[in-house]
Structures are given as structure tokens and as C-alpha cells.
PQR file with spaces between the fields and no chain letter, atoms N, CA, C, O and H, PARSE charges and radii, in Angstrom:
ATOM       1  N    UNK     1      15.260  -15.205   -0.747 -0.4000 1.5000
ATOM       2  CA   UNK     1      16.119  -15.826    0.227 -0.0000 2.0000
ATOM       3  C    UNK     1      16.804  -17.085   -0.181  0.5500 1.7000
ATOM       4  O    UNK     1      16.166  -18.008   -0.689 -0.5500 1.4000
ATOM       5  N    UNK     2      18.087  -17.145    0.029 -0.4000 1.5000
ATOM       6  CA   UNK     2      18.823  -18.432   -0.280 -0.0000 2.0000
ATOM       7  C    UNK     2      19.091  -19.285    0.838  0.5500 1.7000
ATOM       8  O    UNK     2      19.513  -18.745    1.861 -0.5500 1.4000
ATOM       9  H    UNK     2      18.605  -16.396    0.442  0.4000 1.0000
ATOM      10  N    UNK     3      18.938  -20.389    0.822 -0.4000 1.5000
ATOM      11  CA   UNK     3      19.403  -21.311    1.934 -0.0000 2.0000
ATOM      12  C    UNK     3      20.743  -21.927    1.605  0.5500 1.7000
ATOM      13  O    UNK     3      21.001  -22.433    0.513 -0.5500 1.4000
ATOM      14  H    UNK     3      18.595  -20.827   -0.009  0.4000 1.0000
ATOM      15  N    UNK     4      21.575  -21.849    2.625 -0.4000 1.5000
ATOM      16  CA   UNK     4      23.037  -22.292    2.373 -0.0000 2.0000
ATOM      17  C    UNK     4      23.236  -23.638    3.370  0.5500 1.7000
ATOM      18  O    UNK     4      24.351  -24.029    3.716 -0.5500 1.4000
ATOM      19  H    UNK     4      21.365  -21.438    3.512  0.4000 1.0000
ATOM      20  N    UNK     5      22.153  -24.192    3.718 -0.4000 1.5000
ATOM      21  CA   UNK     5      22.231  -25.328    4.720 -0.0000 2.0000
ATOM      22  C    UNK     5      23.281  -26.446    4.213  0.5500 1.7000
ATOM      23  O    UNK     5      23.923  -27.102    5.032 -0.5500 1.4000
ATOM      24  H    UNK     5      21.248  -23.875    3.437  0.4000 1.0000
ATOM      25  N    UNK     6      23.410  -26.614    2.942 -0.4000 1.5000
ATOM      26  CA   UNK     6      24.222  -27.600    2.411 -0.0000 2.0000
ATOM      27  C    UNK     6      25.647  -27.231    2.475  0.5500 1.7000
ATOM      28  O    UNK     6      26.524  -28.089    2.576 -0.5500 1.4000
ATOM      29  H    UNK     6      22.887  -26.081    2.276  0.4000 1.0000
ATOM      30  N    UNK     7      25.883  -26.024    2.420 -0.4000 1.5000
ATOM      31  CA   UNK     7      27.275  -25.500    2.551 -0.0000 2.0000
ATOM      32  C    UNK     7      27.825  -25.509    4.009  0.5500 1.7000
ATOM      33  O    UNK     7      28.982  -25.815    4.297 -0.5500 1.4000
ATOM      34  H    UNK     7      25.171  -25.326    2.338  0.4000 1.0000
ATOM      35  N    UNK     8      26.868  -25.141    4.887 -0.4000 1.5000
ATOM      36  CA   UNK     8      27.164  -25.249    6.239 -0.0000 2.0000
ATOM      37  C    UNK     8      27.456  -26.753    6.814  0.5500 1.7000
ATOM      38  O    UNK     8      28.316  -27.078    7.633 -0.5500 1.4000
ATOM      39  H    UNK     8      25.928  -24.893    4.653  0.4000 1.0000
ATOM      40  N    UNK     9      26.552  -27.524    6.192 -0.4000 1.5000
ATOM      41  CA   UNK     9      26.653  -29.022    6.662 -0.0000 2.0000
ATOM      42  C    UNK     9      27.920  -29.561    6.089  0.5500 1.7000
ATOM      43  O    UNK     9      28.627  -30.272    6.803 -0.5500 1.4000
ATOM      44  H    UNK     9      25.854  -27.259    5.527  0.4000 1.0000
ATOM      45  N    UNK    10      28.247  -29.301    4.934 -0.4000 1.5000
ATOM      46  CA   UNK    10      29.600  -29.807    4.196 -0.0000 2.0000
ATOM      47  C    UNK    10      30.730  -29.325    5.085  0.5500 1.7000
ATOM      48  O    UNK    10      31.600  -30.124    5.434 -0.5500 1.4000
ATOM      49  H    UNK    10      27.672  -28.724    4.354  0.4000 1.0000
ATOM      50  N    UNK    11      30.757  -28.122    5.448 -0.4000 1.5000
ATOM      51  CA   UNK    11      31.839  -27.476    6.327 -0.0000 2.0000
ATOM      52  C    UNK    11      31.965  -28.104    7.706  0.5500 1.7000
ATOM      53  O    UNK    11      33.034  -28.037    8.313 -0.5500 1.4000
ATOM      54  H    UNK    11      30.050  -27.474    5.165  0.4000 1.0000
ATOM      55  N    UNK    12      30.886  -28.717    8.220 -0.4000 1.5000
ATOM      56  CA   UNK    12      30.938  -29.423    9.471 -0.0000 2.0000
ATOM      57  C    UNK    12      30.978  -30.946    9.226  0.5500 1.7000
ATOM      58  O    UNK    12      30.911  -31.699   10.197 -0.5500 1.4000
ATOM      59  H    UNK    12      30.018  -28.771    7.726  0.4000 1.0000
ATOM      60  N    UNK    13      31.072  -31.375    8.123 -0.4000 1.5000
ATOM      61  CA   UNK    13      31.109  -32.708    7.627 -0.0000 2.0000
ATOM      62  C    UNK    13      29.981  -33.640    8.450  0.5500 1.7000
ATOM      63  O    UNK    13      30.197  -34.691    9.054 -0.5500 1.4000
ATOM      64  H    UNK    13      31.126  -30.763    7.334  0.4000 1.0000
ATOM      65  N    UNK    14      28.834  -32.995    8.301 -0.4000 1.5000
ATOM      66  CA   UNK    14      27.652  -33.617    8.963 -0.0000 2.0000
ATOM      67  C    UNK    14      26.571  -33.974    7.906  0.5500 1.7000
ATOM      68  O    UNK    14      26.127  -33.194    7.063 -0.5500 1.4000
ATOM      69  H    UNK    14      28.659  -32.141    7.810  0.4000 1.0000
ATOM      70  N    UNK    15      26.205  -35.309    8.086 -0.4000 1.5000
ATOM      71  CA   UNK    15      25.229  -35.883    7.065 -0.0000 2.0000
ATOM      72  C    UNK    15      23.875  -35.289    7.368  0.5500 1.7000
ATOM      73  O    UNK    15      23.670  -34.683    8.419 -0.5500 1.4000
ATOM      74  H    UNK    15      26.566  -35.942    8.771  0.4000 1.0000
ATOM      75  N    UNK    16      22.920  -35.470    6.408 -0.4000 1.5000
ATOM      76  CA   UNK    16      21.534  -35.259    6.696 -0.0000 2.0000
ATOM      77  C    UNK    16      20.899  -36.096    7.673  0.5500 1.7000
ATOM      78  O    UNK    16      20.039  -35.652    8.433 -0.5500 1.4000
ATOM      79  H    UNK    16      23.086  -35.962    5.554  0.4000 1.0000
ATOM      80  N    UNK    17      21.303  -37.339    7.686 -0.4000 1.5000
ATOM      81  CA   UNK    17      20.815  -38.257    8.724 -0.0000 2.0000
ATOM      82  C    UNK    17      21.268  -37.838   10.110  0.5500 1.7000
ATOM      83  O    UNK    17      20.476  -37.821   11.052 -0.5500 1.4000
ATOM      84  H    UNK    17      22.001  -37.700    7.069  0.4000 1.0000
ATOM      85  N    UNK    18      22.510  -37.510   10.229 -0.4000 1.5000
ATOM      86  CA   UNK    18      23.038  -37.071   11.543 -0.0000 2.0000
ATOM      87  C    UNK    18      22.241  -35.901   11.961  0.5500 1.7000
ATOM      88  O    UNK    18      21.679  -35.961   13.055 -0.5500 1.4000
ATOM      89  H    UNK    18      23.154  -37.524    9.464  0.4000 1.0000
ATOM      90  N    UNK    19      22.107  -34.733   11.156 -0.4000 1.5000
ATOM      91  CA   UNK    19      21.435  -33.477   11.458 -0.0000 2.0000
ATOM      92  C    UNK    19      20.030  -33.933   11.902  0.5500 1.7000
ATOM      93  O    UNK    19      19.571  -33.624   13.001 -0.5500 1.4000
ATOM      94  H    UNK    19      22.564  -34.684   10.268  0.4000 1.0000
ATOM      95  N    UNK    20      19.379  -34.669   11.010 -0.4000 1.5000
ATOM      96  CA   UNK    20      17.891  -34.987   11.361 -0.0000 2.0000
ATOM      97  C    UNK    20      17.780  -35.679   12.790  0.5500 1.7000
ATOM      98  O    UNK    20      16.855  -35.396   13.552 -0.5500 1.4000
ATOM      99  H    UNK    20      19.752  -34.920   10.117  0.4000 1.0000
ATOM     100  N    UNK    21      18.634  -36.474   13.071 -0.4000 1.5000
ATOM     101  CA   UNK    21      18.518  -37.178   14.418 -0.0000 2.0000
ATOM     102  C    UNK    21      18.695  -36.220   15.464  0.5500 1.7000
ATOM     103  O    UNK    21      17.833  -36.179   16.342 -0.5500 1.4000
ATOM     104  H    UNK    21      19.385  -36.705   12.453  0.4000 1.0000
ATOM     105  N    UNK    22      19.848  -35.302   15.522 -0.4000 1.5000
ATOM     106  CA   UNK    22      19.993  -34.200   16.356 -0.0000 2.0000
ATOM     107  C    UNK    22      18.916  -33.166   16.379  0.5500 1.7000
ATOM     108  O    UNK    22      18.511  -32.739   17.460 -0.5500 1.4000
ATOM     109  H    UNK    22      20.548  -35.335   14.809  0.4000 1.0000
ATOM     110  N    UNK    23      18.439  -32.747   15.262 -0.4000 1.5000
ATOM     111  CA   UNK    23      17.419  -31.604   15.347 -0.0000 2.0000
ATOM     112  C    UNK    23      15.952  -32.159   15.598  0.5500 1.7000
ATOM     113  O    UNK    23      15.101  -31.418   16.091 -0.5500 1.4000
ATOM     114  H    UNK    23      18.768  -33.094   14.384  0.4000 1.0000
ATOM     115  N    UNK    24      15.695  -33.354   15.283 -0.4000 1.5000
ATOM     116  CA   UNK    24      14.277  -33.888   15.386 -0.0000 2.0000
ATOM     117  C    UNK    24      13.419  -33.395   14.255  0.5500 1.7000
ATOM     118  O    UNK    24      12.221  -33.197   14.457 -0.5500 1.4000
ATOM     119  H    UNK    24      16.386  -33.956   14.883  0.4000 1.0000
ATOM     120  N    UNK    25      13.969  -33.181   13.059 -0.4000 1.5000
ATOM     121  CA   UNK    25      13.318  -32.909   11.846 -0.0000 2.0000
ATOM     122  C    UNK    25      13.479  -34.012   10.887  0.5500 1.7000
ATOM     123  O    UNK    25      14.581  -34.554   10.807 -0.5500 1.4000
ATOM     124  H    UNK    25      14.942  -33.342   12.894  0.4000 1.0000
ATOM     125  N    UNK    26      12.499  -34.406   10.150 -0.4000 1.5000
ATOM     126  CA   UNK    26      12.687  -35.563    9.170 -0.0000 2.0000
ATOM     127  C    UNK    26      13.669  -35.287    8.162  0.5500 1.7000
ATOM     128  O    UNK    26      14.018  -34.136    7.900 -0.5500 1.4000
ATOM     129  H    UNK    26      11.603  -33.965   10.215  0.4000 1.0000
ATOM     130  N    UNK    27      14.143  -36.335    7.570 -0.4000 1.5000
ATOM     131  CA   UNK    27      15.173  -36.226    6.451 -0.0000 2.0000
ATOM     132  C    UNK    27      14.592  -35.395    5.482  0.5500 1.7000
ATOM     133  O    UNK    27      15.177  -34.392    5.073 -0.5500 1.4000
ATOM     134  H    UNK    27      13.860  -37.270    7.783  0.4000 1.0000
ATOM     135  N    UNK    28      13.174  -35.833    4.972 -0.4000 1.5000
ATOM     136  CA   UNK    28      12.520  -35.170    4.002 -0.0000 2.0000
ATOM     137  C    UNK    28      12.481  -33.687    4.093  0.5500 1.7000
ATOM     138  O    UNK    28      12.742  -32.945    3.146 -0.5500 1.4000
ATOM     139  H    UNK    28      12.699  -36.648    5.304  0.4000 1.0000
ATOM     140  N    UNK    29      12.104  -33.253    5.410 -0.4000 1.5000
ATOM     141  CA   UNK    29      12.009  -31.849    5.415 -0.0000 2.0000
ATOM     142  C    UNK    29      13.394  -31.090    5.399  0.5500 1.7000
ATOM     143  O    UNK    29      13.476  -29.982    4.869 -0.5500 1.4000
ATOM     144  H    UNK    29      11.891  -33.856    6.180  0.4000 1.0000
ATOM     145  N    UNK    30      14.419  -31.667    5.955 -0.4000 1.5000
ATOM     146  CA   UNK    30      15.818  -31.116    5.816 -0.0000 2.0000
ATOM     147  C    UNK    30      16.285  -31.239    4.481  0.5500 1.7000
ATOM     148  O    UNK    30      17.026  -30.341    4.082 -0.5500 1.4000
ATOM     149  H    UNK    30      14.352  -32.567    6.386  0.4000 1.0000
ATOM     150  N    UNK    31      15.992  -32.196    3.688 -0.4000 1.5000
ATOM     151  CA   UNK    31      16.366  -32.205    2.221 -0.0000 2.0000
ATOM     152  C    UNK    31      15.664  -31.043    1.457  0.5500 1.7000
ATOM     153  O    UNK    31      16.268  -30.434    0.574 -0.5500 1.4000
ATOM     154  H    UNK    31      15.389  -32.925    4.012  0.4000 1.0000
ATOM     155  N    UNK    32      14.438  -30.754    1.791 -0.4000 1.5000
ATOM     156  CA   UNK    32      13.798  -29.614    1.136 -0.0000 2.0000
ATOM     157  C    UNK    32      14.497  -28.316    1.587  0.5500 1.7000
ATOM     158  O    UNK    32      14.629  -27.397    0.779 -0.5500 1.4000
ATOM     159  H    UNK    32      13.948  -31.248    2.508  0.4000 1.0000
ATOM     160  N    UNK    33      14.905  -28.222    2.732 -0.4000 1.5000
ATOM     161  CA   UNK    33      15.686  -27.044    3.103 -0.0000 2.0000
ATOM     162  C    UNK    33      17.002  -26.987    2.459  0.5500 1.7000
ATOM     163  O    UNK    33      17.455  -25.922    2.040 -0.5500 1.4000
ATOM     164  H    UNK    33      14.798  -28.968    3.388  0.4000 1.0000
ATOM     165  N    UNK    34      17.572  -28.003    2.377 -0.4000 1.5000
ATOM     166  CA   UNK    34      18.922  -28.185    1.668 -0.0000 2.0000
ATOM     167  C    UNK    34      18.770  -27.519    0.175  0.5500 1.7000
ATOM     168  O    UNK    34      19.561  -26.682   -0.260 -0.5500 1.4000
ATOM     169  H    UNK    34      17.204  -28.868    2.718  0.4000 1.0000
ATOM     170  N    UNK    35      17.657  -28.007   -0.525 -0.4000 1.5000
ATOM     171  CA   UNK    35      17.458  -27.673   -1.788 -0.0000 2.0000
ATOM     172  C    UNK    35      16.751  -26.402   -2.049  0.5500 1.7000
ATOM     173  O    UNK    35      16.646  -25.960   -3.192 -0.5500 1.4000
ATOM     174  H    UNK    35      17.014  -28.686   -0.171  0.4000 1.0000
ATOM     175  N    UNK    36      16.285  -25.833   -1.058 -0.4000 1.5000
ATOM     176  CA   UNK    36      15.586  -24.473   -1.123 -0.0000 2.0000
ATOM     177  C    UNK    36      14.149  -24.523   -1.506  0.5500 1.7000
ATOM     178  O    UNK    36      13.501  -23.557   -1.909 -0.5500 1.4000
ATOM     179  H    UNK    36      16.370  -26.192   -0.128  0.4000 1.0000
ATOM     180  N    UNK    37      13.641  -25.923   -1.319 -0.4000 1.5000
ATOM     181  CA   UNK    37      12.225  -25.998   -1.847 -0.0000 2.0000
ATOM     182  C    UNK    37      11.240  -25.899   -0.602  0.5500 1.7000
ATOM     183  O    UNK    37      10.362  -26.745   -0.430 -0.5500 1.4000
ATOM     184  H    UNK    37      14.168  -26.708   -0.991  0.4000 1.0000
ATOM     185  N    UNK    38      11.438  -24.783    0.289 -0.4000 1.5000
ATOM     186  CA   UNK    38      10.451  -24.623    1.377 -0.0000 2.0000
ATOM     187  C    UNK    38      10.105  -23.014    1.240  0.5500 1.7000
ATOM     188  O    UNK    38      10.779  -22.227    0.576 -0.5500 1.4000
ATOM     189  H    UNK    38      12.151  -24.096    0.149  0.4000 1.0000
ATOM     190  N    UNK    39       9.066  -22.719    1.906 -0.4000 1.5000
ATOM     191  CA   UNK    39       8.643  -21.213    1.845 -0.0000 2.0000
ATOM     192  C    UNK    39       8.683  -20.640    3.193  0.5500 1.7000
ATOM     193  O    UNK    39       8.592  -19.423    3.356 -0.5500 1.4000
ATOM     194  H    UNK    39       8.518  -23.358    2.446  0.4000 1.0000
ATOM     195  N    UNK    40       8.818  -21.475    4.181 -0.4000 1.5000
ATOM     196  CA   UNK    40       9.040  -21.046    5.563 -0.0000 2.0000
ATOM     197  C    UNK    40       9.820  -21.959    6.328  0.5500 1.7000
ATOM     198  O    UNK    40      10.092  -23.083    5.906 -0.5500 1.4000
ATOM     199  H    UNK    40       8.892  -22.463    4.048  0.4000 1.0000
ATOM     200  N    UNK    41      10.226  -21.488    7.533 -0.4000 1.5000
ATOM     201  CA   UNK    41      11.091  -22.301    8.512 -0.0000 2.0000
ATOM     202  C    UNK    41      10.615  -21.754    9.942  0.5500 1.7000
ATOM     203  O    UNK    41      10.473  -20.547   10.137 -0.5500 1.4000
ATOM     204  H    UNK    41      10.005  -20.574    7.875  0.4000 1.0000
ATOM     205  N    UNK    42      10.427  -22.525   10.730 -0.4000 1.5000
ATOM     206  CA   UNK    42      10.058  -22.328   12.151 -0.0000 2.0000
ATOM     207  C    UNK    42      11.377  -21.807   12.875  0.5500 1.7000
ATOM     208  O    UNK    42      12.481  -22.297   12.637 -0.5500 1.4000
ATOM     209  H    UNK    42      10.543  -23.505   10.571  0.4000 1.0000
ATOM     210  N    UNK    43      11.169  -20.798   13.755 -0.4000 1.5000
ATOM     211  CA   UNK    43      12.392  -20.300   14.516 -0.0000 2.0000
ATOM     212  C    UNK    43      12.827  -21.467   15.372  0.5500 1.7000
ATOM     213  O    UNK    43      14.041  -21.665   15.426 -0.5500 1.4000
ATOM     214  H    UNK    43      10.272  -20.401   13.947  0.4000 1.0000
ATOM     215  N    UNK    44      12.121  -22.176   15.971 -0.4000 1.5000
ATOM     216  CA   UNK    44      12.377  -23.368   16.905 -0.0000 2.0000
ATOM     217  C    UNK    44      13.469  -24.339   16.062  0.5500 1.7000
ATOM     218  O    UNK    44      14.466  -24.783   16.630 -0.5500 1.4000
ATOM     219  H    UNK    44      11.135  -22.015   15.928  0.4000 1.0000
ATOM     220  N    UNK    45      13.184  -24.611   14.699 -0.4000 1.5000
ATOM     221  CA   UNK    45      13.895  -25.420   13.897 -0.0000 2.0000
ATOM     222  C    UNK    45      15.159  -24.729   13.486  0.5500 1.7000
ATOM     223  O    UNK    45      16.217  -25.358   13.463 -0.5500 1.4000
ATOM     224  H    UNK    45      12.373  -24.250   14.238  0.4000 1.0000
ATOM     225  N    UNK    46      15.092  -23.420   13.149 -0.4000 1.5000
ATOM     226  CA   UNK    46      16.367  -22.719   12.907 -0.0000 2.0000
ATOM     227  C    UNK    46      17.263  -22.682   13.999  0.5500 1.7000
ATOM     228  O    UNK    46      18.469  -22.756   13.761 -0.5500 1.4000
ATOM     229  H    UNK    46      14.232  -22.910   13.168  0.4000 1.0000
ATOM     230  N    UNK    47      16.828  -22.572   15.233 -0.4000 1.5000
ATOM     231  CA   UNK    47      17.661  -22.551   16.471 -0.0000 2.0000
ATOM     232  C    UNK    47      18.234  -23.973   16.709  0.5500 1.7000
ATOM     233  O    UNK    47      19.390  -24.150   17.092 -0.5500 1.4000
ATOM     234  H    UNK    47      15.849  -22.513   15.426  0.4000 1.0000
ATOM     235  N    UNK    48      17.400  -24.925   16.472 -0.4000 1.5000
ATOM     236  CA   UNK    48      18.087  -26.282   16.692 -0.0000 2.0000
ATOM     237  C    UNK    48      19.057  -26.574   15.666  0.5500 1.7000
ATOM     238  O    UNK    48      20.075  -27.193   15.976 -0.5500 1.4000
ATOM     239  H    UNK    48      16.461  -24.781   16.161  0.4000 1.0000
ATOM     240  N    UNK    49      18.857  -26.196   14.476 -0.4000 1.5000
ATOM     241  CA   UNK    49      19.818  -26.439   13.371 -0.0000 2.0000
ATOM     242  C    UNK    49      21.147  -25.598   13.619  0.5500 1.7000
ATOM     243  O    UNK    49      22.247  -26.072   13.334 -0.5500 1.4000
ATOM     244  H    UNK    49      18.030  -25.692   14.224  0.4000 1.0000
ATOM     245  N    UNK    50      21.009  -24.453   14.110 -0.4000 1.5000
ATOM     246  CA   UNK    50      22.166  -23.590   14.412 -0.0000 2.0000
ATOM     247  C    UNK    50      22.899  -24.202   15.591  0.5500 1.7000
ATOM     248  O    UNK    50      24.129  -24.198   15.627 -0.5500 1.4000
ATOM     249  H    UNK    50      20.116  -24.067   14.341  0.4000 1.0000
ATOM     250  N    UNK    51      22.164  -24.722   16.546 -0.4000 1.5000
ATOM     251  CA   UNK    51      22.827  -25.257   17.776 -0.0000 2.0000
ATOM     252  C    UNK    51      23.589  -26.571   17.194  0.5500 1.7000
ATOM     253  O    UNK    51      24.752  -26.737   17.564 -0.5500 1.4000
ATOM     254  H    UNK    51      21.165  -24.724   16.517  0.4000 1.0000
ATOM     255  N    UNK    52      23.075  -27.400   16.413 -0.4000 1.5000
ATOM     256  CA   UNK    52      23.608  -28.623   15.994 -0.0000 2.0000
ATOM     257  C    UNK    52      24.844  -28.296   15.094  0.5500 1.7000
ATOM     258  O    UNK    52      25.845  -29.000   15.226 -0.5500 1.4000
ATOM     259  H    UNK    52      22.131  -27.266   16.113  0.4000 1.0000
ATOM     260  N    UNK    53      24.841  -27.335   14.242 -0.4000 1.5000
ATOM     261  CA   UNK    53      25.894  -26.956   13.391 -0.0000 2.0000
ATOM     262  C    UNK    53      26.841  -25.891   13.993  0.5500 1.7000
ATOM     263  O    UNK    53      27.811  -25.461   13.369 -0.5500 1.4000
ATOM     264  H    UNK    53      24.028  -26.763   14.134  0.4000 1.0000
ATOM     265  N    UNK    54      26.504  -25.489   15.246 -0.4000 1.5000
ATOM     266  CA   UNK    54      27.274  -24.326   15.727 -0.0000 2.0000
ATOM     267  C    UNK    54      27.584  -23.272   14.858  0.5500 1.7000
ATOM     268  O    UNK    54      28.736  -22.964   14.554 -0.5500 1.4000
ATOM     269  H    UNK    54      25.716  -25.839   15.752  0.4000 1.0000
ATOM     270  N    UNK    55      26.553  -22.707   14.447 -0.4000 1.5000
ATOM     271  CA   UNK    55      26.530  -21.547   13.343 -0.0000 2.0000
ATOM     272  C    UNK    55      25.505  -20.464   13.747  0.5500 1.7000
ATOM     273  O    UNK    55      24.823  -20.578   14.766 -0.5500 1.4000
ATOM     274  H    UNK    55      25.617  -22.957   14.693  0.4000 1.0000
ATOM     275  N    UNK    56      25.429  -19.493   12.977 -0.4000 1.5000
ATOM     276  CA   UNK    56      24.483  -18.412   13.186 -0.0000 2.0000
ATOM     277  C    UNK    56      23.397  -18.556   12.058  0.5500 1.7000
ATOM     278  O    UNK    56      23.616  -19.184   11.022 -0.5500 1.4000
ATOM     279  H    UNK    56      25.983  -19.400   12.150  0.4000 1.0000
ATOM     280  N    UNK    57      22.259  -17.951   12.327 -0.4000 1.5000
ATOM     281  CA   UNK    57      21.307  -17.968   11.271 -0.0000 2.0000
ATOM     282  C    UNK    57      21.775  -17.371    9.838  0.5500 1.7000
ATOM     283  O    UNK    57      21.392  -17.835    8.764 -0.5500 1.4000
ATOM     284  H    UNK    57      22.081  -17.441   13.169  0.4000 1.0000
ATOM     285  N    UNK    58      22.552  -16.407    9.960 -0.4000 1.5000
ATOM     286  CA   UNK    58      23.070  -15.675    8.737 -0.0000 2.0000
ATOM     287  C    UNK    58      24.042  -16.602    7.967  0.5500 1.7000
ATOM     288  O    UNK    58      24.328  -16.380    6.791 -0.5500 1.4000
ATOM     289  H    UNK    58      22.863  -16.029   10.832  0.4000 1.0000
ATOM     290  N    UNK    59      24.553  -17.671    8.680 -0.4000 1.5000
ATOM     291  CA   UNK    59      25.313  -18.694    7.809 -0.0000 2.0000
ATOM     292  C    UNK    59      24.557  -19.619    7.078  0.5500 1.7000
ATOM     293  O    UNK    59      25.091  -20.280    6.188 -0.5500 1.4000
ATOM     294  H    UNK    59      24.321  -17.852    9.636  0.4000 1.0000
ATOM     295  N    UNK    60      23.298  -19.743    7.376 -0.4000 1.5000
ATOM     296  CA   UNK    60      22.277  -20.525    6.648 -0.0000 2.0000
ATOM     297  C    UNK    60      21.309  -19.883    5.719  0.5500 1.7000
ATOM     298  O    UNK    60      20.836  -20.485    4.754 -0.5500 1.4000
ATOM     299  H    UNK    60      22.864  -19.206    8.099  0.4000 1.0000
ATOM     300  N    UNK    61      21.004  -18.580    6.040 -0.4000 1.5000
ATOM     301  CA   UNK    61      19.999  -17.822    5.268 -0.0000 2.0000
ATOM     302  C    UNK    61      20.788  -16.707    4.630  0.5500 1.7000
ATOM     303  O    UNK    61      21.677  -16.159    5.282 -0.5500 1.4000
ATOM     304  H    UNK    61      21.388  -18.091    6.823  0.4000 1.0000
ATOM     305  N    UNK    62      20.509  -16.326    3.352 -0.4000 1.5000
ATOM     306  CA   UNK    62      21.194  -15.334    2.762 -0.0000 2.0000
ATOM     307  C    UNK    62      20.212  -14.566    1.925  0.5500 1.7000
ATOM     308  O    UNK    62      19.476  -15.199    1.168 -0.5500 1.4000
ATOM     309  H    UNK    62      19.787  -16.772    2.822  0.4000 1.0000
ATOM     310  N    UNK    63      20.138  -13.263    1.995 -0.4000 1.5000
ATOM     311  CA   UNK    63      19.025  -12.363    1.407 -0.0000 2.0000
ATOM     312  C    UNK    63      19.503  -12.058   -0.033  0.5500 1.7000
ATOM     313  O    UNK    63      20.624  -11.568   -0.170 -0.5500 1.4000
ATOM     314  H    UNK    63      20.737  -12.749    2.610  0.4000 1.0000
ATOM     315  N    UNK    64      18.774  -12.299   -1.060 -0.4000 1.5000
ATOM     316  CA   UNK    64      19.093  -11.807   -2.323 -0.0000 2.0000
ATOM     317  C    UNK    64      18.083  -11.061   -2.971  0.5500 1.7000
ATOM     318  O    UNK    64      17.027  -11.607   -3.289 -0.5500 1.4000
ATOM     319  H    UNK    64      17.863  -12.697   -0.948  0.4000 1.0000
ATOM     320  N    UNK    65      18.331   -9.699   -3.229 -0.4000 1.5000
ATOM     321  CA   UNK    65      17.296   -8.712   -3.698 -0.0000 2.0000
ATOM     322  C    UNK    65      16.461   -9.173   -4.805  0.5500 1.7000
ATOM     323  O    UNK    65      15.255   -8.932   -4.848 -0.5500 1.4000
ATOM     324  H    UNK    65      19.189   -9.254   -2.971  0.4000 1.0000
ATOM     325  N    UNK    66      17.115   -9.864   -5.744 -0.4000 1.5000
ATOM     326  CA   UNK    66      16.452  -10.065   -7.153 -0.0000 2.0000
ATOM     327  C    UNK    66      16.286  -11.655   -7.089  0.5500 1.7000
ATOM     328  O    UNK    66      16.098  -12.208   -8.173 -0.5500 1.4000
ATOM     329  H    UNK    66      18.095  -10.060   -5.710  0.4000 1.0000
ATOM     330  N    UNK    67      16.328  -12.369   -6.058 -0.4000 1.5000
ATOM     331  CA   UNK    67      16.267  -13.905   -6.168 -0.0000 2.0000
ATOM     332  C    UNK    67      14.782  -14.388   -5.963  0.5500 1.7000
ATOM     333  O    UNK    67      14.627  -15.607   -5.883 -0.5500 1.4000
ATOM     334  H    UNK    67      16.481  -11.919   -5.178  0.4000 1.0000
ATOM     335  N    UNK    68      13.843  -13.704   -5.883 -0.4000 1.5000
ATOM     336  CA   UNK    68      12.503  -14.300   -5.799 -0.0000 2.0000
ATOM     337  C    UNK    68      12.225  -14.653   -4.255  0.5500 1.7000
ATOM     338  O    UNK    68      12.986  -14.212   -3.394 -0.5500 1.4000
ATOM     339  H    UNK    68      13.969  -12.714   -5.948  0.4000 1.0000
ATOM     340  N    UNK    69      11.268  -15.351   -3.964 -0.4000 1.5000
ATOM     341  CA   UNK    69      10.744  -15.576   -2.642 -0.0000 2.0000
ATOM     342  C    UNK    69      11.199  -16.846   -2.097  0.5500 1.7000
ATOM     343  O    UNK    69      11.528  -17.763   -2.850 -0.5500 1.4000
ATOM     344  H    UNK    69      10.650  -15.709   -4.664  0.4000 1.0000
ATOM     345  N    UNK    70      11.238  -16.955   -0.790 -0.4000 1.5000
ATOM     346  CA   UNK    70      11.597  -18.159   -0.139 -0.0000 2.0000
ATOM     347  C    UNK    70      10.362  -19.052   -0.166  0.5500 1.7000
ATOM     348  O    UNK    70      10.400  -20.173    0.341 -0.5500 1.4000
ATOM     349  H    UNK    70      10.970  -16.211   -0.179  0.4000 1.0000
């Protein structure tokens, strides 16, 4: 699984700090999501991120068959 949060944020010109304040998730945790250094994401967090960025989960998450685990 590949996380594309950085790409979606860049397309919306939203900073990590702004997203953190809107979603209610710490900068540290969002930074880990941006760099793909997480193993899971709560659905409530994904819903909040998609709401803040006006996107779909598929815009943020991408499946790669040979890419290892999330």
C-alpha cells in the first residue's frame, strides 16, 4: 500500500499544520502518514482527511501488488 497524502496535500496547497488543525490529528502522526511510516489508519481519520482535502480514499491510498505491506 502506498500513501499519496503528500501529493493530495500539495494539489490543495494545504500545509501539514493546517491539515492537523482541521482533522485533529497531531503533526507527528500526519507526517508519518505522508512518509508512509505507518502500518494502519483509522477509518475515522481517513474520513476526516478526505473531508478536509475534498478527496476520495483512493486519492490517498494506492495498492501496489509488489510493494510490501502498509
